[in-house]
C-alpha positions as a printed Julia matrix, in Angstrom:
308×3 Matrix{Float64}:
  20.45    5.58  -13.64
  18.21    3.53  -11.35
  19.33    5.53   -8.3
  18.67    8.8   -10.12
  15.29    7.53  -11.28
  14.34    6.68   -7.72
  15.34   10.19   -6.64
  13.23   11.69   -9.43
  10.21    9.59   -8.56
  10.34   10.43   -4.89
  10.04   14.1    -5.78
   6.7    13.57   -7.55
   3.23   14.06   -6.11
  -0.32   14.47   -7.36
  -1.62   17.3    -9.52
  -3.98   17.64  -12.47
  -1.74   15.7   -14.86
  -0.21   13.41  -12.24
   2.92   15.43  -11.42
   4.1    18.33   -9.33
   7.1    20.06  -10.91
   9.35   20.35   -7.88
  12.87   21.84   -8.2
  14.36   18.35   -7.82
  12.11   17.05  -10.57
  12.95   19.93  -12.92
  16.7    19.6   -12.36
  16.74   15.85  -13.05
  14.17   15.64  -15.85
  17.06   15.98  -18.32
  17.4    12.2   -17.92
  14.16   11.95  -19.89
  12.81   13.93  -22.85
   9.45   14.5   -21.17
   7.17   13.35  -18.37
   5.68   10.92  -20.9
   9.16    9.48  -21.46
   9.55    9.01  -17.72
   6.33    7.0   -17.51
   7.33    5.09  -20.64
  10.58    4.15  -18.92
   8.63    2.9   -15.9
   6.42    0.91  -18.25
   9.46   -0.98  -19.49
   9.8    -2.46  -16.02
   6.68   -4.47  -16.88
   7.21   -5.34  -20.53
   5.08   -7.82  -22.48
   1.95   -6.84  -20.59
  -1.24   -8.06  -22.22
  -3.69   -5.18  -22.19
  -7.13   -6.14  -20.9
 -10.17   -5.3   -23.04
 -11.59   -1.82  -22.55
 -14.3    -1.94  -19.9
 -17.94   -1.54  -20.77
 -18.91    1.13  -18.27
 -22.57    0.12  -18.42
 -21.85   -3.43  -17.27
 -22.52   -3.75  -13.54
 -22.86   -7.52  -13.43
 -24.16   -8.84  -10.12
 -21.25  -10.84   -8.72
 -23.2   -12.31   -5.79
 -23.57  -15.91   -6.91
 -23.8   -19.0    -4.75
 -21.48  -21.36   -6.63
 -18.55  -19.13   -7.59
 -17.87  -15.44   -8.05
 -16.94  -13.93  -11.39
 -16.45  -10.25  -12.22
 -15.51   -8.85  -15.63
 -13.17   -5.87  -15.7
 -16.2    -3.59  -16.07
 -17.46   -4.63  -12.63
 -14.52   -2.66  -11.22
 -14.64    0.31  -13.62
 -14.26    3.63  -11.74
 -17.95    4.61  -12.03
 -18.84    1.37  -10.24
 -16.46    1.92   -7.31
 -17.4     3.55   -4.01
 -15.46    6.78   -3.53
 -14.08    7.39   -0.05
 -12.7    10.88   -0.58
  -9.21   12.17    0.4
  -6.97    9.92    2.47
  -6.71   11.5     5.92
  -3.15   10.31    6.6
  -1.63   11.7     3.37
   1.52   13.79    3.69
   2.1    14.21   -0.07
  -0.63   15.53   -2.35
  -4.32   14.86   -1.74
  -4.83   11.23   -2.81
  -8.48   10.18   -3.16
  -9.5     6.54   -2.96
 -12.32    4.37   -4.26
 -12.94    0.64   -3.95
 -15.41   -2.18   -4.49
 -15.43   -5.67   -3.02
 -16.38   -8.65   -5.13
 -16.79  -11.18   -2.34
 -15.6   -12.24    1.1
 -15.16  -15.99    1.62
 -14.15  -16.87    5.15
 -10.79  -15.2     5.79
 -10.3   -14.21    2.13
 -11.72  -11.31    0.15
 -11.41  -10.0    -3.4
 -11.94   -6.52   -4.78
 -10.54   -3.5    -6.6
  -9.05   -0.16   -5.54
  -8.13    3.05   -7.3
  -6.28    6.08   -5.97
  -5.12    9.42   -7.33
  -1.51   10.53   -6.97
  -0.13   11.19   -3.49
   1.58    9.44   -0.58
   1.23    8.5     3.06
   3.12    6.67    5.8
   2.04    3.15    6.76
   3.12    3.1    10.38
   0.78    0.43   11.74
   1.68   -3.2    10.92
  -0.5    -4.49    8.08
  -3.28   -6.66    9.49
  -3.36   -9.15    6.59
  -1.45  -10.26    3.5
  -2.46   -8.51    0.29
  -1.72   -9.58   -3.27
  -2.59   -7.16   -6.05
  -2.27   -6.84   -9.81
  -1.72   -3.37  -11.27
  -4.06   -2.48  -14.14
  -2.87    1.09  -14.6
  -0.73    3.75  -12.98
   2.53    3.63  -11.08
   3.44    3.48   -7.42
   6.0     2.47   -4.84
   6.02    0.81   -1.45
   8.8     1.48    1.02
   9.9    -1.0     3.69
  10.62    0.08    7.25
  14.36    0.35    6.56
  13.87    2.6     3.52
  14.14    0.05    0.7
  11.81    1.13   -2.11
   9.86   -1.17   -4.44
   8.48    0.37   -7.66
   5.65   -1.13   -9.68
   3.48   -0.37  -12.7
   1.03   -1.93  -15.17
   1.23   -5.72  -15.29
   3.12   -6.09  -12.02
   2.03   -8.36   -9.19
   2.74   -6.97   -5.73
   2.67   -8.86   -2.43
   2.47   -6.99    0.87
   2.98   -9.5     3.7
   1.12   -9.23    6.96
   3.0    -7.05    9.46
   4.59   -4.79    6.84
   5.22   -1.18    7.81
   6.69    1.64    5.76
   5.2     3.92    3.15
   2.77    4.04    0.21
   3.27    6.41   -2.75
   0.98    6.59   -5.77
   3.15    8.23   -8.44
   0.49    8.32  -11.17
  -3.23    7.58  -10.65
  -3.45    3.84  -10.03
  -6.06    1.09  -10.41
  -5.56   -2.44   -9.11
  -7.4    -5.68   -8.35
  -6.62   -7.15   -4.94
  -6.8   -10.39   -2.96
  -6.6   -10.19    0.84
  -6.03  -13.05    3.3
  -6.42  -12.88    7.08
  -4.07  -15.24    8.95
  -1.62  -15.56   11.83
   1.77  -13.89   11.47
   4.12  -16.04    9.36
   6.83  -13.7     8.02
  10.09  -14.17    9.95
  12.41  -11.75    8.15
  13.04   -8.26    9.54
  12.17   -5.92    8.13
   9.19   -7.51    6.37
   9.62   -6.83    2.65
   7.26   -6.19   -0.21
   7.67   -8.43   -3.27
   7.18   -7.14   -6.82
   6.96   -9.68   -9.66
   7.12   -8.19  -13.15
   4.78   -9.58  -15.78
   7.41  -11.3   -17.89
   8.91  -13.02  -14.82
   5.46  -14.26  -13.83
   4.24  -15.73  -17.12
   7.21  -16.68  -19.32
   7.06  -20.38  -20.13
  10.69  -20.96  -19.16
   9.79  -19.87  -15.63
   6.95  -22.4   -15.41
   7.03  -25.95  -14.07
   5.14  -28.46  -16.21
   2.62  -30.66  -14.4
   1.77  -32.57  -17.55
  -1.7   -33.28  -18.87
  -4.46  -32.97  -16.28
  -5.31  -36.3   -14.62
  -9.04  -35.57  -14.88
  -9.07  -34.76  -18.6
 -12.42  -34.75  -20.38
 -11.33  -33.58  -23.83
  -8.08  -32.85  -25.59
  -4.68  -32.74  -23.87
  -4.75  -29.76  -21.52
  -1.18  -29.4   -20.26
  -0.81  -27.38  -17.08
   2.16  -25.21  -16.08
   2.64  -23.18  -12.92
   5.16  -20.79  -11.38
   4.94  -20.31   -7.61
   6.36  -16.91   -6.68
   5.36  -16.71   -3.01
   4.75  -19.36   -0.36
   4.32  -18.29    3.26
   2.23  -20.13    5.81
  -1.26  -20.74    4.4
  -0.76  -18.54    1.33
   0.56  -19.44   -2.12
   0.8   -17.06   -5.07
   1.78  -17.84   -8.63
   0.92  -18.03  -12.3
  -0.94  -20.77  -14.15
  -0.89  -21.63  -17.82
  -2.96  -24.26  -19.6
  -3.15  -25.37  -23.23
  -6.54  -26.06  -24.89
  -8.64  -28.88  -23.53
 -11.19  -29.65  -20.83
 -10.72  -31.18  -17.39
 -12.66  -31.67  -14.18
 -11.97  -30.37  -10.68
 -13.38  -32.35   -7.77
 -13.87  -30.66   -4.39
 -11.18  -27.98   -4.09
  -9.19  -28.27   -0.87
  -8.51  -24.53   -0.76
 -10.13  -21.2    -1.59
  -8.74  -19.88   -4.88
  -8.81  -16.37   -6.27
  -7.44  -15.59   -9.72
  -7.13  -12.84  -12.3
  -7.13  -13.8   -15.99
  -4.13  -12.48  -17.93
  -4.35  -14.12  -21.35
  -6.47  -16.53  -23.37
 -10.03  -17.76  -22.87
 -11.64  -20.54  -20.88
 -14.98  -21.52  -19.4
 -15.63  -22.65  -15.84
 -18.79  -24.63  -15.05
 -20.13  -25.56  -11.63
 -20.82  -29.31  -11.41
 -24.13  -29.23   -9.55
 -25.82  -26.02  -10.71
 -24.45  -25.88  -14.24
 -23.54  -22.21  -13.74
 -21.05  -21.36  -16.47
 -18.88  -18.29  -17.04
 -16.57  -17.34  -19.88
 -13.29  -16.06  -18.46
 -11.28  -13.51  -20.47
  -8.33  -11.18  -19.81
  -9.25   -8.68  -17.11
 -11.75  -10.99  -15.37
 -11.47  -11.82  -11.67
 -12.8   -15.05  -10.16
 -13.09  -16.6    -6.69
 -13.76  -20.32   -6.15
 -14.65  -21.39   -2.59
 -13.17  -24.41   -0.89
 -15.12  -27.54   -1.87
 -16.0   -26.26   -5.34
 -16.41  -28.9    -8.05
 -16.77  -28.38  -11.77
 -14.97  -28.24  -15.08
 -12.49  -25.95  -16.82
 -12.64  -25.8   -20.63
  -9.68  -23.94  -22.13
 -10.42  -22.82  -25.69
  -7.33  -20.63  -26.13
  -4.09  -21.14  -24.19
  -4.76  -19.28  -20.96
  -2.64  -17.62  -18.29
  -3.76  -16.33  -14.91
  -2.42  -14.96  -11.65
  -3.67  -17.06   -8.75
  -3.58  -17.12   -4.98
  -4.56  -20.0    -2.71
  -5.53  -19.81    0.94
  -5.37  -23.05    2.92
  -6.86  -22.1     6.3
């Protein structure tokens, strides 16, 4: 079934409703009752996804702050992205891209990207490592040797520096991304994409308990984490914390994170700048940041650290 599904997906490309009805697609669609059923099947690859709040399209919060950088989901809503037009290297469909950067801190940057259905080869080695979280849509990345990695809503995808292969957007996609510039660290050949499904990222049984925070201010905030990628200066994982408040003193790394569940507040120590963080929000904390984290509802987030 999986092999057939892959064959079906590879025959898809962009059109008004996200599909082109190729002969291959028509002959194999019997596996599914409809195109909607096909997408529903793909959605099961990322079960237990917490849906982020619907964006307020009028919210264009200024994310340029001096102490930390916080963007609600609405900051990256399609009307607030910069459209680039059709991708010139496309060989399937006519994919059109749009993006918006939240911030660049040293060798790290954070932003969002959306693209309509289509595909293109990625022949030049990737110049950086990218970690992204899929908000909507479906896609696949192919390694140099032809191995295909499918992903959809709720999935975390890691494209290591040096990767070559292929990009295919199977249904219009929207993602939030974290990019790190660094020296080459991947040793395997070919360099492979990693896809971490939502349930594998956040389930408690996959987390390591670090106990109650040492710098607790209130309550008993117990911290859990699941590291899913560790290469050179880059770590990627999930974080979970129960209610309570604790301090952070002078971060030794730049941290970017995307809130998945729960609610918490982060407050800068010196300026008093405070932001409420909710599902769908994206935050970047620069190296040296000090402040407090006040978890009011058990929270989960995707995080990436950069130690250069």
